[in-house]
Structures are given as C-alpha cells and as structure tokens.
C-alpha positions in Angstrom: 56.0 47.9 83.2 56.9 49.6 79.8 60.1 49.8 77.8 62.8 52.6 78.9 64.1 53.1 75.4 64.7 56.7 74.7 64.7 58.0 71.0 66.8 60.9 70.9 65.8 63.4 68.1 68.1 64.1 65.4 67.3 67.8 65.0 68.4 70.4 67.9 66.2 73.4 69.3 67.5 76.6 68.4 68.6 78.6 71.4 67.3 82.1 72.2 68.2 84.7 74.6 65.2 86.5 75.6 61.4 85.9 76.0 59.2 88.8 77.0 56.9 87.8 79.7 53.7 89.6 78.7 54.3 89.1 75.0 55.0 85.1 75.5 52.1 84.6 77.7 49.6 86.4 75.2 50.6 84.5 72.2 50.9 81.3 74.3 47.4 81.8 75.5 46.0 82.5 71.9 47.8 79.6 70.4 46.6 77.0 73.0 43.1 78.4 72.7 43.2 77.9 69.1 44.5 74.4 69.5 41.5 73.4 71.5 39.0 75.1 69.1 40.2 74.1 66.0 40.4 70.5 67.2 38.2 68.0 65.5 35.9 67.9 68.9 35.7 71.7 69.1 32.0 71.5 67.7 31.0 68.6 69.5 29.0 68.9 73.2 31.2 69.9 75.7 33.6 71.7 73.6 32.7 75.2 75.1 33.4 73.7 78.7 37.2 72.3 77.2 37.9 75.8 76.3 36.9 77.2 79.4 39.0 75.1 81.0 41.9 75.8 78.8 41.3 79.5 79.7 41.0 78.6 83.2 44.3 76.8 83.0 46.2 79.8 81.4 44.9 82.2 84.2 46.2 80.1 87.1 49.6 79.3 85.0 52.7 80.7 86.4 53.8 83.7 84.3 57.4 82.9 83.0 59.9 85.1 84.2 62.6 86.8 82.3 65.3 84.5 80.7 68.8 85.6 81.0 71.6 84.1 79.0 71.0 80.6 77.0 67.5 79.3 77.3 66.8 75.3 77.5 63.8 73.3 76.6 62.8 73.7 80.0 62.1 77.2 79.7 59.3 76.4 77.3 55.8 77.0 78.6 53.5 74.0 79.1 51.4 74.9 76.2 54.0 74.8 73.9 55.5 71.8 75.1 51.9 70.1 74.9 52.1 71.2 71.1 55.3 69.6 70.7 54.3 66.4 72.4 51.1 66.5 70.1 53.5 65.1 67.0 54.7 62.1 69.0 53.2 58.6 68.9 52.5 56.7 72.0 55.9 55.2 72.1 57.2 59.1 72.2 54.7 59.9 74.9 55.8 57.1 77.3 59.4 58.0 76.8 58.9 61.5 77.4 57.0 60.9 80.5 60.2 59.3 81.9 62.0 62.2 82.0 60.9 64.5 84.7 57.7 64.8 86.8 56.9 67.8 84.7 57.1 65.8 81.3 55.4 63.1 82.9 52.1 65.3 84.0 52.2 66.8 80.1 52.9 63.4 78.3 49.7 61.9 80.6 47.6 65.0 79.3 44.1 63.4 78.3 43.9 65.4 75.3 47.0 64.0 73.8 45.7 60.3 74.5 42.5 61.0 72.8 43.5 60.5 69.4 45.7 57.5 70.5 42.7 55.8 72.3 40.4 56.0 69.1 43.3 54.6 66.7 44.6 51.8 68.7 41.9 50.9 71.6 38.8 51.4 69.5 37.2 53.6 72.0 34.7 55.8 69.9 34.6 59.5 70.4 31.1 59.3 71.4 31.8 57.0 74.1 34.7 59.3 75.2 32.3 62.3 75.1 29.5 60.7 76.9 32.0 59.8 79.7 33.6 63.0 79.8 30.0 64.8 80.1 28.9 62.3 82.9 32.1 63.2 85.0 31.2 67.1 84.4 27.6 66.9 85.5 28.8 65.3 88.8 31.1 68.4 89.2 34.1 66.4 88.6 37.1 66.4 86.0 38.6 63.3 84.5 41.7 62.1 86.6 44.9 62.8 84.9 46.0 60.2 82.6 42.6 58.6 82.6 42.7 58.1 78.8 46.0 56.7 79.0 45.3 54.2 81.4 42.1 53.2 79.5 43.8 53.1 76.2 46.6 50.8 77.5 44.3 48.6 79.6 42.1 47.8 76.6 45.1 47.1 74.3 46.2 44.6 76.8 42.9 42.9 77.3 42.1 42.4 73.4 46.0 41.3 73.0 45.3 38.6 75.5 41.8 37.6 74.6 43.0 37.1 71.0 46.0 34.9 72.1 44.5 32.7 74.6 41.6 32.1 72.5 43.9 30.9 69.9 45.8 28.8 72.4 43.1 25.7 71.8 42.9 22.4 73.6 45.8 20.5 75.0 47.7 17.9 72.6 47.1 14.5 74.5 50.6 13.5 72.9 52.8 16.3 74.1 50.7 18.1 77.2 51.0 21.1 75.3 48.2 23.3 73.8 48.2 22.6 70.0 48.6 25.9 68.9 51.0 27.5 71.5 53.3 28.2 68.8 50.7 30.1 67.1 49.5 32.0 69.8 52.9 33.0 71.1 53.4 34.5 67.5 50.1 36.3 67.2 51.0 38.0 70.6 53.9 39.3 68.8 56.2 38.0 71.9 60.0 38.6 71.7 62.6 38.1 74.4 64.9 40.6 76.1 68.1 39.1 78.1 69.1 41.8 80.8 72.9 41.7 82.3 72.9 43.7 85.6 76.0 45.2 86.5 77.6 45.8 89.8 75.7 49.4 89.7 72.4 47.7 89.5 72.3 49.1 85.8 70.4 46.9 83.4 72.3 46.2 80.0 69.6 44.7 77.6 70.1 42.5 74.7 67.1 41.7 72.3 66.6 38.3 70.9 68.5 37.7 67.5 67.0 34.1 66.8 64.0 32.3 68.0 63.2 28.8 66.9 60.0 26.6 67.7 60.4 22.9 68.5 58.1 20.2 69.5 58.2 20.8 73.2 60.1 24.3 73.4 61.4 27.3 71.9 65.0 28.3 71.7 66.3 32.0 71.9 69.8 33.2 71.2 71.2 36.5 71.7 74.8 37.7 70.4 76.1 41.1 70.1 79.4 42.8 69.5 79.1 45.1 72.3 78.3 43.2 75.5 79.0 43.6 79.2 82.3 42.3 80.4 81.5 38.9 82.3 83.6 39.9 85.4 80.8 43.0 85.6 77.9 40.8 85.7 76.0 40.3 89.1 72.6 39.0 88.0 70.7 37.6 84.6 67.5 38.1 83.9 65.2 37.0 80.9 62.0 39.1 80.1 59.3 38.5 77.7 58.3 41.7 75.6 54.7 41.9 74.8 53.6 44.7 72.4 50.3 46.6 72.8 49.5 48.0 69.4 48.8 45.9 66.6 47.9 46.6 63.0 44.9 45.3 61.3 46.3 42.2 59.9 47.3 41.3 63.5 51.1 42.4 63.4 52.3 44.2 66.0 53.7 48.0 65.1 57.4 48.2 65.1 57.3 51.1 67.4 54.8 49.9 69.8 55.1 50.3 73.6 55.2 46.7 75.3 55.1 45.1 78.8 57.9 43.3 80.4 57.5 39.8 82.2 60.2 38.2 84.0 60.7 34.8 83.1 63.8 34.0 85.0 66.4 35.6 87.2 69.4 34.4 89.0 72.8 35.9 90.6 75.7 35.2 88.7 79.3 35.6 89.9 81.3 34.3 87.0 84.7 33.7 88.5 83.0 31.7 91.1 81.3 29.7 88.7 83.9 29.0 86.6 85.9 27.4 89.6 83.0 25.0 90.2 81.7 24.3 87.0 83.4 22.7 83.7 82.5 23.4 80.3 79.7 21.1 78.8 81.5 21.3 75.2 84.2 23.1 73.2 85.8 23.6 69.8 88.7 25.9 68.7 86.9 29.1 69.2 84.4 28.8 72.4 83.6 27.1 75.6 80.0 26.0 76.4 78.7 26.3 79.8 75.3 25.2 81.1 73.7 27.4 83.8 70.7 27.2 85.9 67.2 27.0 84.3 68.4 26.0 81.1 70.7 29.0 80.1 73.7 28.2 78.0 76.4 30.7 77.8 79.4 30.6 75.2 82.6 32.1 76.3 85.7 33.0 73.8 88.7 31.1 74.5 90.7 34.4 73.2 89.7 36.8 75.7 87.2 34.7 78.1 84.4 37.1 77.3 80.8 36.5 76.4 80.2 35.3 72.7 76.5 34.4 73.0 73.7 33.5 75.1 70.9 30.9 74.5 68.0 29.6 76.6 65.4 26.7 76.0 62.2 27.6 77.1 59.4 25.0 77.8 56.1 25.7 76.0 53.9 24.4 78.9 52.4 27.4 80.4 54.8 29.9 78.7 52.1 32.2 76.9 50.5 32.5 80.6 53.9 33.6 82.0 54.2 36.1 79.2 51.0 37.8 79.3 50.0 37.5 83.0 53.3 38.4 84.3 55.0 41.3 85.5 58.9 43.1 85.5 59.5 42.1 89.0 57.9 38.8 89.8 57.6 35.6 87.6 54.1 34.7 87.2 53.2 31.4 89.1 51.1 28.8 87.3 48.2 27.5 89.6 49.0 25.0 91.8 48.3 21.3 90.8 45.5 19.7 92.4 46.1 16.6 94.2 44.3 14.0 92.8 44.7 10.5 94.2 46.3 7.6 92.2 43.4 5.6 90.5 44.6 2.3 91.9 46.1 1.0 95.2 49.4 2.8 95.8 51.4 -0.2 96.6 51.1 -1.0 92.9 53.6 2.0 92.2 53.3 4.4 89.3 52.0 3.3 86.1 50.9 4.4 82.4 53.3 7.3 82.5 54.9 8.6 79.1 58.6 10.1 78.2 59.0 12.2 75.3 62.6 13.1 74.6 64.1 15.2 72.0 67.8 15.9 70.7 68.3 19.1 68.9 70.3 21.8 67.8 69.2 25.6 68.1 67.3 25.3 64.6 66.7 21.5 63.8 65.4 18.5 65.4 68.0 15.5 65.4 65.7 12.8 67.0 62.5 12.6 69.2 60.3 9.9 70.6 57.6 9.2 73.0 58.0 6.5 75.4 54.5 5.2 76.3 53.1 2.7 79.2 56.0 3.2 81.5 55.7 2.1 85.1 57.7 1.7 88.3 56.4 -1.1 91.0 56.5 0.2 94.4 58.9 -2.7 95.2 61.0 -1.2 92.7 61.5 2.1 94.1 65.3 3.2 95.3 66.1 5.4 97.8 64.7 9.0 97.0 63.7 7.9 93.3 61.3 6.1 91.1 63.1 4.3 88.6 61.6 3.7 84.9 63.9 1.6 82.8 62.9 2.6 79.4 65.6 1.0 77.1 67.4 -1.9 78.5 71.1 -2.8 77.8 70.3 -6.5 77.6 67.4 -6.2 75.1 68.6 -5.3 71.7 65.3 -4.7 70.5 64.8 -2.0 72.9 67.8 -0.2 71.3 67.2 3.0 69.3 69.0 4.1 66.4 69.6 8.2 66.0 69.5 9.5 62.3 71.9 12.4 62.8 75.3 13.2 64.1 75.0 14.8 67.7 76.6 17.7 67.7 75.8 21.5 68.5 76.2 24.2 65.7 76.5 28.0 66.8 77.1 31.4 65.3 77.5 35.1 65.8 77.7 38.2 64.1 81.2 37.5 62.9 82.1 33.8 63.6 80.3 30.2 63.6 81.3 27.0 64.4 80.5 23.4 65.6 80.9 21.7 69.3 81.0 18.1 68.8 80.5 16.8 72.4 77.4 18.9 73.1 74.0 18.6 72.3 70.2 20.2 73.5 68.1 18.1 75.1 64.5 18.2 75.8 62.2 16.1 78.3 58.6 16.0 79.0 57.0 13.2 81.4 53.2 13.0 81.8 51.6 10.9 84.3 48.5 8.5 83.8 46.3 11.4 83.6 48.0 13.0 80.9 49.1 15.8 82.9 52.8 17.4 82.8 54.6 16.2 85.7 58.1 17.2 84.9 59.9 18.9 82.1 63.4 19.8 81.3 65.3 21.7 78.8 68.9 22.0 78.9 72.4 22.0 77.0 74.0 18.8 77.9 77.5 17.1 77.8 78.4 13.9 75.9 81.0 12.4 77.8 82.6 8.7 76.9 84.8 6.0 78.3 86.0 2.6 77.2 84.3 -0.6 77.8 86.3 -3.4 79.5 84.4 -6.0 77.5 81.7 -6.1 74.8 79.5 -8.9 74.1 77.3 -7.4 71.5 78.9 -7.9 68.2 76.4 -5.7 66.8 78.7 -2.5 68.1 82.1 -3.1 67.3 83.3 0.2 68.9 84.3 -0.4 72.5 83.7 3.5 73.4 80.5 4.2 75.3 79.1 7.6 75.4 77.0 8.9 78.6 74.5 11.9 78.9 72.9 12.7 82.1 70.3 15.5 82.6 68.9 16.2 86.2 67.1 18.8 88.6 65.4 18.4 91.9 62.3 17.0 90.2 63.8 14.2 87.7 66.7 12.9 86.2 67.5 11.4 82.5 70.4 8.7 82.2 71.6 7.6 78.9 74.4 5.3 77.2 75.1 5.3 73.6 77.5 3.3 71.4 78.5 3.4 67.8 78.7 1.0 65.1 81.2 1.2 62.2 79.5 3.8 60.1 79.7 6.2 63.4 76.0 6.0 63.8 74.9 6.4 67.4 72.7 3.7 69.2 70.8 4.4 72.3 71.6 1.2 74.8 70.5 2.2 78.0 67.8 4.8 79.1 66.4 5.4 82.5 64.1 7.9 84.0 64.2 8.6 87.8 61.6 10.9 89.3 61.7 12.3 92.7 59.7 10.6 95.5 59.3 13.8 97.0 57.8 15.3 94.0 55.7 12.2 93.4 54.2 12.3 97.1 53.6 16.3 96.6 51.8 15.3 93.0 49.6 12.3 94.3 49.5 12.9 98.2 51.2 9.3 98.6 53.8 8.4 101.1 56.4 6.7 98.8 59.8 6.2 100.5 
C-alpha cells in the first residue's frame, strides 16, 4: 500500500578489492555488539538478552567469502547494512525494503523501527519493553517486522480517528458533512493520476492544484513530461494518505503514505477519439469529457496530453480515501430501502436539486431548487421528470451573474475555452439523503430559434446543456439578452425509474 518512490543517494560507495574473512568477521562482530550495548536501551531490563541474541546471530551468520575483483554493496555483511539503514527515516526503510528480499528482511528489523515507533506512533519505550519481555517469558521471539506493522497501524488509526471526528454532522442543505473540506485537509490527502502503459508500468503524476467547492473538489494534473496518449491503456486515480504527522497536525513532507483507488477505466485513445467529439476548444487545446467526471485536454499542435482534471463529489469521499486500498475501490455501505411515507400512486415529492456552474477555481452560479415533485401519472417511459424552470413562466427564469467559460493553464501556457463549463449536480430525496450526484465538464451547444415571442430576450440563439448518466439527467436551455447575459429558461431533472425503484422498493414503470 505504500509509495514506491525511490530516493537515490547522491554519494557513491567507494569500491574495494579485498576483504579478509577473519578480520572482517571479528571487526563486524565487535561493531555489532557495541551497537546494541551503546543504545539507550542497553541498561534497561532485557538488554543482556538482546546482546546474547546479537552474539547468537553473529555465530550463525555465514562467514563472508573472499572477494575477487570489484565489490558491491551486496557484499557488505548484514550488520554493516543494518548500521547504514539506521540512518534512514521510515520512508527510506520502506523504499530499501523493496529492493530485494535480503534488504527487505533487514529494513524490517525490529531494532530499526523501535525509535520510529516511539517518535511517530507514540508507543512508549516501557510498553515495548514489557511486550518483548512477555514474549521472552513464553520462550518466543517477536516476529520479524513486528514494530514496523505496529507503528504503521497505530499511525493509520490515529489519522482516521482524527479525520472522522472532525467530519461532523451532515448539512441538511447539501447532504454533505459540514466539515468535509476541513477533514480531508486535516488528513493531508493528495491525489495521484496513474497512466498505465502497454507494458503494465504505472506512470504517476501528482496533483498540482486542488480546489474545493460547495459539493465537489476539483483536481488538476499537468507536466512537461507525460506518457504519449497512444501508449496509455488504463487510467487510475488514487488518493495518497500520509501516515506521519507533526505536532501541529501537518503531515511530514517525506511521510510514507497509503494509496486508495478512487477510479479506474481502460482507455484506448484512438478508439475513443473516433466516437467522441470535443466538448470545447480554443486555439491551443481540445477538451474531451471522459467517464466518471474526468476531463482531458489535448494539444492541437501534436495531439498529445496537455492537462487532466477531475471533479470528485464530497459525498463519501473521505471514507473512500481512508478506508480503501490500492487495488479495489471502497464500496460505501448500501442504501437501506425505506418505503415512501405516502401512497406511491402520488409519485415522488419534496425532492431538492442543487446545481452549480463553476470553473476549476471559482463558482459562477449555484442554486438549490426545493419542493420538487413528479406525480405518478406524469412519469414517462423509464424516467420521472421534474420540471424545475418552465419556459412559459418568466418568473421561473434565472439569470447567471457571470459569463460561462472554462479557463485553463499548464506550466507554460494558459487560455480560455468559451463553449465549455463544469457542472455539479446533487439531488436529495424527501429524507434529505443524496439520491444522485454528478460532476462533469459539459458542452454548451447552440441553435437558432424559428420564432421568439418573449420580447425580454432579443437574441434568437438558444444554448443547450445536457448532463446524464445511468441514474439521472439534467437538461437546460439558455438565452441571452442585449447585454450578453445568460438566462436559464428551461431546466428539467429526470431520474431513472430503475434507480428510483431500487431506492424505495417501488414498482414505477
């Protein structure tokens, strides 16, 4: 579960041509014994047993053979490598443990993780000594990597306890915990985009920007060196959850972290491009909306990746991050079916729909529509339709205070796409539980009206937005006045009857 980043030391080991077996063995043994005897725990109970174990280990250690020619670090005896590993931090030990089986065994040494336990996991020395003495009294030894596992487990538990406690109660307005943003930040969570090539190798990018909004957070990745699009066969997004924190609650910059899989899907770019059109474009990039709220920008000059963005809904996001693992997406506990509180023949009632137009950084417009209903006799084939804004009722129409566009940037360039926008939707049922949510970049299309009897809007051009998945759909029409201000003149919410029946145990058709 831990990061596979490899930190290469800048200093090189000097090579040597000959090591005497006898002299090397004697000097190494003396150094190893002195290391145990000079430690802070040498005078504590059980120190003599540790020293005897060290002597016993050295007596059973394989005598090094004579080295002919240039030696490598792998020719060093275990006790010398342990001495070197003693200068590494936890991240360094985890990295070293991924080199080979021998280094893994040495990097998991209980002696090395003793001090790390005391510093980060707050496991007192006395407690560790008592546990070790109890094992020895039963004639047993502590298992290899015992303190490593204890340290990481304790740190994980403390981090999760702190974050979930901070989460707080659910906000009845949005259906999202009130302190969701604060809890995610307190856990130090960042996000990783992993592009898997045809050989199965992961090519990770780490988030450059994270922005929080009322219902979602948006993440952006960009880099000068990225994998060619034709080489990508799978895309994954992970949360990176650090384990070691400072006294003020901030994670250490070099802290080891756990990864949790948030989304994954196969991608064959050439096949996708043949069937999907860009949702927006400017002079430099084309924007494509991929499944699960992923936005990909492609350079027009060379058809390669410019940047990637994603919208992650805050509903259950903290649980997915802290309770997940690197191979499987955490499944939120299934919704418990609760029958409608009135006769189902009256249809669906007292729903609410919150909609937000935004860019990566800023909100353009958001509003919550309440007391929505759909009578049973108004349910169409496959969908329950909720008319929110009606074309023929001017008092329903809503004006947008800002222009709809999508600014973007990379390390070297920036621009603005005029015909695209990010749309977040959250629908709650009469119990104030989130029934459906969606976060996706959408395309703004336009067409000319044949006639316009509403003199408030002098422009004959009508703009359309559609956002849908297998659970719901949003359809919107907009017009502009003389000042080029957008007005929403039609807004319809449609929910899948299959999803409604699964939610309530009903049989709408």
